[in-house]
C-alpha positions in Angstrom: -67.3 -22.2 -88.0 -66.7 -18.8 -86.2 -63.4 -17.8 -84.7 -62.8 -17.9 -81.2 -63.8 -15.3 -78.6 -65.1 -14.5 -75.2 -68.1 -13.8 -73.9 -68.4 -12.4 -70.4 -71.6 -13.9 -68.2 -73.6 -13.3 -65.5 -71.4 -13.2 -62.1 -67.8 -11.4 -62.2 -65.1 -14.4 -62.9 -67.6 -16.2 -65.3 -66.9 -16.5 -68.6 -67.4 -18.5 -72.1 -65.4 -19.3 -74.8 -67.3 -19.4 -78.0 -66.5 -20.5 -81.5 -63.4 -22.2 -82.1 -60.2 -23.1 -79.6 -57.5 -23.8 -82.5 -54.3 -23.0 -83.6 -56.0 -20.2 -85.7 -57.8 -18.6 -82.5 -55.5 -19.2 -79.7 -52.9 -16.0 -80.1 -55.9 -14.0 -79.8 -57.8 -15.7 -77.2 -54.5 -15.7 -75.1 -54.2 -12.0 -75.5 -57.9 -11.3 -74.9 -57.9 -13.6 -71.4 -54.6 -13.1 -69.9 -55.6 -9.8 -67.8 -58.8 -11.6 -66.7 -56.5 -14.7 -65.0 -54.6 -12.0 -63.3 -57.6 -10.0 -62.2 -60.0 -12.8 -60.9 -59.0 -15.0 -57.9 -61.6 -17.4 -58.8 -62.5 -18.1 -62.4 -65.0 -20.3 -64.4 -64.8 -20.7 -67.9 -67.8 -22.2 -69.7 -66.7 -24.4 -72.8 -70.2 -25.6 -73.8 -70.2 -23.3 -77.0 -66.9 -24.4 -78.4 -67.4 -25.7 -81.9 -64.0 -26.9 -82.5 -60.8 -27.6 -80.3 -57.6 -28.8 -81.5 -54.2 -29.5 -79.6 -53.5 -25.9 -79.5 -56.2 -25.2 -77.4 -55.5 -28.1 -75.1 -51.9 -26.1 -74.8 -53.6 -22.6 -74.0 -55.9 -24.4 -71.1 -53.0 -25.8 -69.9 -50.9 -22.6 -69.9 -54.0 -20.5 -68.0 -54.0 -23.3 -65.6 -50.4 -23.2 -65.0 -50.5 -19.5 -65.1 -53.7 -19.2 -62.3 -51.8 -21.7 -60.2 -48.5 -19.6 -60.2 -50.6 -16.6 -59.1 -52.5 -18.7 -56.2 -55.7 -18.2 -58.4 -58.8 -20.8 -59.0 -59.4 -21.7 -62.5 -62.3 -24.1 -63.5 -63.3 -25.1 -67.2 -67.2 -26.3 -67.1 -69.2 -27.9 -69.9 -66.1 -29.4 -71.4 -67.0 -30.5 -75.1 -66.1 -34.4 -75.7 -63.6 -33.5 -78.2 -61.6 -31.7 -75.6 -62.0 -34.7 -73.1 -60.7 -37.1 -75.9 -57.5 -34.8 -76.9 -56.8 -34.3 -73.4 -57.1 -38.1 -72.3 -55.1 -39.3 -75.1 -52.3 -36.6 -73.8 -52.4 -37.5 -69.9 -53.6 -34.1 -69.1 -57.2 -34.8 -68.3 -55.8 -35.8 -64.7 -54.0 -32.4 -64.4 -56.6 -30.0 -65.9 -59.5 -28.5 -63.9 -62.1 -30.1 -66.3 -65.7 -30.2 -65.3 -68.2 -31.9 -67.6 -72.1 -31.7 -66.7 -73.9 -34.8 -66.2 -76.9 -35.7 -68.3 -80.2 -34.4 -66.2 -78.0 -32.6 -63.5 -79.3 -28.9 -62.4 -76.1 -27.6 -62.2 -72.9 -27.3 -64.5 -69.6 -28.7 -63.4 -71.3 -31.8 -61.5 -68.2 -34.3 -62.6 -64.9 -33.5 -62.1 -62.4 -34.9 -64.8 -59.2 -34.1 -63.1 -57.1 -31.0 -61.7 -57.9 -29.2 -58.8 -61.4 -27.6 -58.2 
C-alpha cells in the first residue's frame, strides 16, 4: 500500500487522491490540499485510486467539506470507493458529504450522488 498523495488532473480544480486515506496519511494530505481548497471556488476530487480508507480519512473529507462550504466554494468527491461509502453510511455522514459514485457502464464519473450538495 502506498502513502496518500494528491495528483493534479486535466482541468484546473480537478484532483485525484492516490494511495491511502488513513490515520497515517491524513496530516500530510491535509497540509497539501488546504491551499487548493481555498484557491479553487469549484473543486472535484477523484477518489477512485484510493487503496485504503479509514475513519480518519472520512474525518478529513468532512473537514474539507466544512471548510469549502464556509468559504462559499463547491466541493465534490467523485468515484468514491465502496469502503468509504460503507464507513460514511455507518457514521451517518453519507447524507452530508458530496459523494458521487460512478454507475457501472456510465459514460461520465459522478452519475450517482450519495449525499451532500453538488
